[in-house]
Structures are given as C-alpha cells and as structure tokens.
Rosetta silent file (secondary structure, phi, psi, omega in degrees, C-alpha in Angstrom):
SEQUENCE: MKRINILFWFDVEDFINPESEEALSGLLDVLDERGVRGIFKIVGEKARTLRANGRTDILERLKRHEVGYHTDWHSVH
SCORE:     score description
SCORE:     0.000 S_00000001
   1 L     0.000  139.483 -179.451   91.728  -37.429 -152.808 S_00000001
   2 L   -72.389  137.176  178.690   95.307  -37.900 -151.673 S_00000001
   3 L   -74.253  135.632  177.687   96.116  -41.238 -150.010 S_00000001
   4 L  -119.023  124.832  176.846   97.128  -41.034 -146.359 S_00000001
   5 L   -96.659  136.245  178.856   99.050  -43.885 -144.747 S_00000001
   6 L  -123.551  133.122  176.363   98.689  -44.471 -141.020 S_00000001
   7 L  -104.513  131.378  173.855  100.962  -46.702 -138.945 S_00000001
   8 L  -105.665  105.841 -173.147   99.657  -48.399 -135.817 S_00000001
   9 E  -114.319  126.326 -177.100  102.752  -49.057 -133.708 S_00000001
  10 E  -126.385  129.952  171.449  102.501  -50.790 -130.334 S_00000001
  11 E   -88.570  123.201 -179.148  105.203  -51.381 -127.727 S_00000001
  12 E  -111.606  101.248 -168.573  104.486  -54.711 -126.016 S_00000001
  13 L  -120.099  -30.568 -169.896  106.503  -54.656 -122.823 S_00000001
  14 L   -77.722  104.555  177.173  104.591  -55.949 -119.783 S_00000001
  15 L  -105.483    4.883 -177.316  105.639  -59.529 -119.104 S_00000001
  16 L   -94.776  -44.876 -175.860  104.805  -59.363 -115.377 S_00000001
  17 L   -90.853  120.016 -179.940  101.026  -58.842 -115.297 S_00000001
  18 L   -59.610  -27.698 -179.785   98.951  -61.694 -116.770 S_00000001
  19 H   -61.610  -25.198 -178.942   96.185  -59.197 -117.593 S_00000001
  20 H   -65.473  -25.303  177.094   98.437  -57.716 -120.247 S_00000001
  21 H   -66.615  -40.996  178.108   97.994  -60.890 -122.300 S_00000001
  22 H   -68.995  -34.693  176.881   94.237  -60.296 -122.490 S_00000001
  23 H   -63.865  -43.622  178.227   94.834  -56.646 -123.372 S_00000001
  24 H   -64.285  -42.053  178.247   97.097  -57.719 -126.246 S_00000001
  25 H   -61.558  -42.484  178.272   94.541  -60.298 -127.380 S_00000001
  26 H   -64.146  -39.605  177.345   91.803  -57.647 -127.337 S_00000001
  27 H   -63.633  -42.658  176.714   93.931  -55.269 -129.364 S_00000001
  28 H   -62.762  -37.475  175.884   94.557  -58.006 -131.921 S_00000001
  29 H   -56.996  -50.045 -177.552   90.787  -58.634 -132.042 S_00000001
  30 H   -59.655  -47.393 -178.797   90.103  -54.999 -132.908 S_00000001
  31 H   -66.730  -46.159 -176.823   92.740  -54.896 -135.644 S_00000001
  32 H   -64.619  -39.567  178.984   91.906  -58.305 -137.116 S_00000001
  33 H   -60.878  -26.850 -177.561   88.155  -57.588 -137.223 S_00000001
  34 L  -102.729    0.928 -179.865   88.901  -54.537 -139.352 S_00000001
  35 L    67.790   30.776 -177.988   91.566  -56.132 -141.528 S_00000001
  36 L  -105.054  135.239  175.763   94.198  -53.722 -140.233 S_00000001
  37 L   -96.200  140.202  177.088   97.824  -54.699 -139.732 S_00000001
  38 L  -114.351  171.238  175.047   99.769  -53.290 -136.820 S_00000001
  39 E  -114.161  118.946 -176.986  103.428  -53.041 -135.932 S_00000001
  40 E  -115.269  116.075  175.422  104.228  -54.739 -132.628 S_00000001
  41 E   -96.572  109.695 -170.396  107.609  -54.141 -130.969 S_00000001
  42 E  -109.501  132.103  174.575  107.846  -56.974 -128.460 S_00000001
  43 L   -69.251  137.947 -177.455  110.201  -57.323 -125.525 S_00000001
  44 H   -52.056  -45.216 -179.082  112.020  -60.686 -125.642 S_00000001
  45 H   -65.522  -30.116  176.455  110.825  -61.748 -122.203 S_00000001
  46 H   -64.976  -43.615  178.196  107.221  -60.992 -123.203 S_00000001
  47 H   -61.820  -43.437  178.869  107.522  -63.395 -126.151 S_00000001
  48 H   -64.834  -38.524  179.161  109.009  -66.055 -123.875 S_00000001
  49 H   -66.386  -41.571  177.056  106.249  -65.488 -121.298 S_00000001
  50 H   -58.924  -44.981  179.191  103.525  -65.848 -123.934 S_00000001
  51 H   -63.741  -45.593 -178.725  105.048  -69.167 -125.020 S_00000001
  52 H   -63.374  -32.970 -179.581  105.478  -70.354 -121.396 S_00000001
  53 L   -86.219    5.500  177.999  101.850  -69.463 -120.616 S_00000001
  54 L    72.260   22.160 -177.979  100.623  -71.443 -123.613 S_00000001
  55 L   -86.482   53.585  177.325   99.358  -68.352 -125.457 S_00000001
  56 H   -63.902  -23.708  176.583   99.966  -69.812 -128.895 S_00000001
  57 H   -59.492  -45.327  179.636   96.697  -68.128 -129.915 S_00000001
  58 H   -68.955  -45.183 -179.010   98.331  -64.715 -129.513 S_00000001
  59 H   -60.912  -39.823  178.384  101.622  -65.797 -131.090 S_00000001
  60 H   -66.454  -40.758 -178.710   99.792  -67.188 -134.142 S_00000001
  61 H   -69.537  -29.942  177.791   97.717  -64.026 -134.570 S_00000001
  62 H   -66.051  -20.795  179.746  100.818  -61.846 -134.379 S_00000001
  63 L   -62.418  -22.954  179.779  102.067  -63.560 -137.551 S_00000001
  64 L   -81.987   -2.316 -176.364   99.563  -61.467 -139.548 S_00000001
  65 L  -120.421  173.781  172.865  101.243  -58.287 -138.326 S_00000001
  66 E   -83.517  133.707 -179.285  104.731  -56.785 -138.383 S_00000001
  67 E  -127.089  133.922  179.091  106.746  -57.872 -135.351 S_00000001
  68 E  -131.618  159.465 -179.825  109.998  -56.351 -134.159 S_00000001
  69 E   -84.022  130.127 -176.127  112.432  -56.912 -131.309 S_00000001
  70 L  -125.308   58.011 -175.765  112.207  -54.334 -128.513 S_00000001
  71 L    71.425  170.089 -176.999  115.136  -55.298 -126.247 S_00000001
  72 L   -87.435  -47.692 -176.866  115.320  -58.438 -124.159 S_00000001
  73 L  -120.759   -5.457 -179.046  114.179  -57.258 -120.720 S_00000001
  74 L    60.459 -109.989 -171.229  113.426  -53.563 -121.439 S_00000001
  75 L  -100.507   13.832  177.119  113.547  -51.596 -118.210 S_00000001
  76 L   -72.916  127.428 -177.807  114.356  -54.367 -115.729 S_00000001
  77 L  -104.195    0.000    0.000  117.491  -53.363 -113.878 S_00000001
C-alpha cells in the first residue's frame, strides 16, 4: 500500500479569550495521546499571553511539535 502523509496545521491566533488556552491544551492532549505531531502557527501576542498567564504547561508541550511564527498581532488594527 502506498504511504500517505497527512499534515495537521493549526493557526493559533486568539490571545483575547482565556478559553482559547484550554482549547489549545485539549488539542495538544488529543495529538499527544496518539503520538501525532502537529504544525502550530502561533501569533506572537498569543505566545506572550501564554507566558504571562503562566501556561508553561502548554509552551512545554508545544516543543514536541513544529512551531512557526504567524505575525505579531495578526488582525488587530
């Protein structure tokens, strides 16, 4: 059978709603439980907000995945 590669790519943008941190944590749970690596494109302010909110748990778990820069503030005008 021919091998098929699938990429799981997630834009992580919401730095305003605290609930988004739990959503990201839950997504990491699903991937980590299955041994699947994802690609997370994170807005700069989201990374700063995670650090400011003490979410080192999320930041540490993201190290097992691919992480990319997705603008600094995204759509804030």
